[in-house]
ZASE-720104 format. One record per residue (C-alpha): y, x, z. Coordinates in steps of 0.02 Angstrom, whole numbers, plus 50000, padded with zeros to 5 digits. Each point is the difference from the previous one (the first is absolute). Layout:
((Y, X, Z))
...
This chain:
((49200, 48969, 49009))
((50009, 49923, 50180))
((50161, 49951, 50075))
((49999, 50172, 50101))
((49952, 50094, 49870))
((50158, 49920, 49901))
((50111, 50043, 50140))
((49968, 50174, 50016))
((49995, 50034, 49808))
((50176, 49901, 50005))
((50090, 50080, 50162))
((49898, 50154, 50061))
((49928, 50101, 49855))
((50107, 49996, 49849))
((50085, 50161, 50048))
((49838, 50097, 50022))
((49973, 50144, 49870))
((49851, 49952, 49877))
((49837, 50075, 50051))
((50087, 50051, 50182))
((49867, 50028, 50129))
((49946, 49869, 50100))
((50004, 49969, 50187))
((49872, 50126, 50081))
((49986, 49972, 50196))
((49919, 50192, 50005))
((50195, 50068, 50005))
((50047, 49902, 50149))
((49982, 50151, 50109))
((50099, 49966, 50150))
((49909, 50009, 50164))
((49959, 49852, 50100))
((50103, 50086, 50149))
((50149, 49906, 49908))
((50017, 49836, 50047))
((49936, 49882, 49863))
((50173, 49921, 49951))
((50076, 50158, 49978))
((49865, 50060, 49864))
((50035, 49851, 49919))
((50168, 50033, 49994))
((49990, 50170, 49949))
((49888, 49963, 49856))
((50105, 49881, 49954))
((50162, 50114, 49984))
((49905, 50128, 49914))
((49919, 49880, 49859))
((50178, 49926, 49972))
((50088, 50179, 49988))
((49864, 50058, 49891))
((50050, 49869, 49872))
((49837, 49898, 50038))
((50057, 49857, 50122))
((49870, 49887, 49918))
((49880, 50076, 50084))
((50046, 49928, 50155))
((49910, 49832, 49956))
((49835, 50095, 49994))
((50040, 50103, 50166))
((50021, 49824, 50078))
((49851, 49926, 49929))
((49889, 50166, 50048))
((50070, 50000, 50193))
((49987, 49814, 50027))
((49847, 49940, 49895))
((49889, 50170, 50009))
((50061, 50077, 50177))
((50029, 49833, 50088))
((50164, 50018, 50055))
((50125, 49871, 50039))
((50101, 49928, 49856))
((50160, 49974, 50070))
((50009, 50161, 50086))
((49969, 50091, 49841))
((50122, 49904, 49909))
((50144, 50034, 50124))
((49943, 50182, 50013))
((50022, 50016, 49808))
((50162, 49887, 49999))
((50078, 50114, 50145))
((49949, 50160, 49862))
((50104, 49916, 49868))
((50149, 49955, 50101))
((50009, 50173, 50079))
((49997, 50094, 49832))
((50082, 49879, 49863))
((50170, 50089, 49997))
((49899, 50179, 49977))
((49868, 49948, 49875))
((50108, 49877, 49902))
((49964, 49808, 49962))
((49884, 50020, 49847))
((49891, 50099, 50111))
((49989, 49869, 50134))
((49985, 49845, 49910))
((49821, 50010, 49940))
((49957, 50033, 50175))
((50116, 49864, 50071))
((49922, 49892, 49883))
((49821, 50040, 50037))
((50034, 49946, 50165))
((50073, 49832, 49960))
((49845, 49977, 49887))
((49888, 50035, 50151))
((50100, 49895, 50122))
((49989, 49850, 49867))
((49810, 50005, 49954))
((49957, 50036, 50180))
((50104, 49860, 50066))
((50081, 50119, 50137))
((50140, 49962, 50103))
((50118, 50157, 50017))
((50166, 49981, 50098))
((50158, 50051, 49892))
((50071, 50158, 50009))
((50177, 49944, 49967))
((50112, 50124, 50092))
((50169, 49893, 49990))
((50173, 50050, 49964))
((50050, 50207, 50003))
((50142, 50000, 50130))
((50095, 50146, 50086))
((49861, 50032, 50116))
((49879, 50011, 49847))
((50108, 50165, 49956))
((49986, 50063, 50167))
((49829, 49994, 50020))
((49983, 50073, 49838))
((50094, 50154, 50047))
((49906, 50004, 50169))
((49833, 50016, 49894))
((50069, 50100, 49886))
((50046, 50129, 50144))
((49819, 49973, 50061))
((49926, 50053, 49851))
((50076, 50129, 49943))
((50022, 50091, 50176))
((49843, 50121, 49934))
((50079, 50045, 49845))
((50191, 50045, 50027))
((50029, 49916, 49820))
((50181, 49928, 50052))
((50076, 50084, 49832))
((49920, 49874, 49884))
((50061, 49849, 50077))
((50176, 50059, 50031))
((49991, 50054, 49818))
((49949, 49830, 49957))
((50121, 49910, 50120))
((50153, 50081, 49913))
((49948, 49981, 49820))
((49868, 49875, 49978))
((50043, 49881, 50142))
((49887, 49866, 49942))
((49857, 50085, 49996))
((50019, 50057, 50187))
((50046, 49841, 50055))
((49831, 49916, 49904))
((49893, 50136, 50089))
((50089, 49994, 50170))
((50030, 49824, 50024))
((49860, 49908, 49888))
((49863, 50156, 50006))
((50031, 50057, 50169))
((50065, 49850, 50088))
((49932, 49832, 49904))
((49828, 50062, 49962))
((49963, 50144, 50124))
((50097, 49992, 50148))
((49950, 49930, 50164))
((49802, 49983, 50066))
((49862, 50108, 49911))
((50118, 50145, 49948))
((49876, 50137, 50031))
((49857, 49918, 49889))
((50138, 49937, 49866))
((50055, 50186, 49984))
((49817, 50050, 49967))
((49971, 49863, 49862))
((50185, 50072, 49915))
((49947, 50174, 50008))
((49824, 49959, 49911))
((50096, 49907, 49870))
((50125, 50138, 49959))
((49863, 50124, 49999))
((49909, 49899, 49885))
((50183, 49984, 49869))
((49994, 50185, 49999))
((50168, 50004, 50060))
((49985, 50177, 50100))
((50139, 50021, 50087))
((50023, 49833, 50063))
((49793, 49999, 50039))
((50034, 50157, 50099))
((50140, 49917, 50102))
((49885, 49845, 50037))
((49854, 50091, 50044))
((50095, 50094, 50122))
((50076, 49849, 50070))
((49831, 49952, 50023))
((49977, 50145, 50123))
((50164, 49946, 50093))
((49935, 49847, 50030))
((49835, 50065, 50077))
((49873, 50005, 49880))
((49880, 50127, 50012))
((49953, 50138, 49875))
((49824, 49945, 49952))
((50085, 49819, 49982))
((50126, 50053, 49877))
((49870, 50099, 49905))
((49878, 49862, 49988))
((50140, 49894, 49914))
((50059, 50123, 49876))
((49824, 50035, 49956))
((49967, 49815, 49968))
((50150, 50017, 49889))
((49951, 50140, 49903))
((49815, 49929, 49969))
((50058, 49841, 49949))
((50133, 50071, 49886))
((49877, 50099, 49917))
((49891, 49864, 49972))
((50126, 49901, 49912))
((50064, 50157, 49910))
((50165, 49993, 50075))
((50076, 50187, 50018))
((50116, 50072, 50101))
((49941, 49935, 50176))
((49892, 50142, 50054))
((50043, 50181, 50069))
((50098, 49934, 50156))
((49974, 50163, 50135))
((49984, 49870, 50162))
((49979, 50140, 50141))
((50180, 50081, 49939))
((50067, 49836, 49983))
((49954, 49963, 50195))
((50081, 50172, 50042))
((50166, 49982, 49926))
((50005, 49813, 50080))
((49955, 50065, 50167))
((50136, 50144, 49976))
((50133, 49888, 49956))
((49964, 49870, 50160))
((49992, 50147, 50108))
((50173, 50072, 49935))
((50067, 49821, 50033))
((49938, 49990, 50151))
((50073, 50174, 50048))
((50185, 49950, 49954))
């Protein structure tokens, strides 16, 4: 066994189910109109949400070695997806992907910048609240976070301060929200997925763009044998999002 094969067996693939489907590039169906880094982020987030973060290693190898894309750009795009979704997909789902990236960086000798975000401060919480408001402006979902704040405050703080402030706040929120919506859709959390797909319309993503992401998620989930990630009425969600935005602007 080579050093790289041993690394994968130890850190990346132990959680993969026996006889699980392997990486198949035919299911990478996002159109080229999506920028390359965004496509990598979306695929990474969906693999993790479907409990197959181990496939990020093959995803990386395919796009760098077979499709001749830049290794550092690929690394950063995949890492961005993991950071964006870790609080939602969960550590056990993103660790195989994270360690796959660590292995790729080590064995290729990549020098990648740190993404240490420093300390959480009061401004982090404020940014989280602003980001939260921006995300949910198209879904009118204030009751959920109101109840969390009143009865399960630690969860509300973690989502707002860490999820929306530290990990998602600032530049690139439009793209990060599309990545998060894809991950939640893949998990089959239908209510939350609906809210975040609506948020994508609030950030200006078009109907065909959101449909392309949902169809990719559905196809990937079917191939990997995961149920519950299908059946979303994207047109209806767009209409609901636009109605909510219009009602808000009319106030």
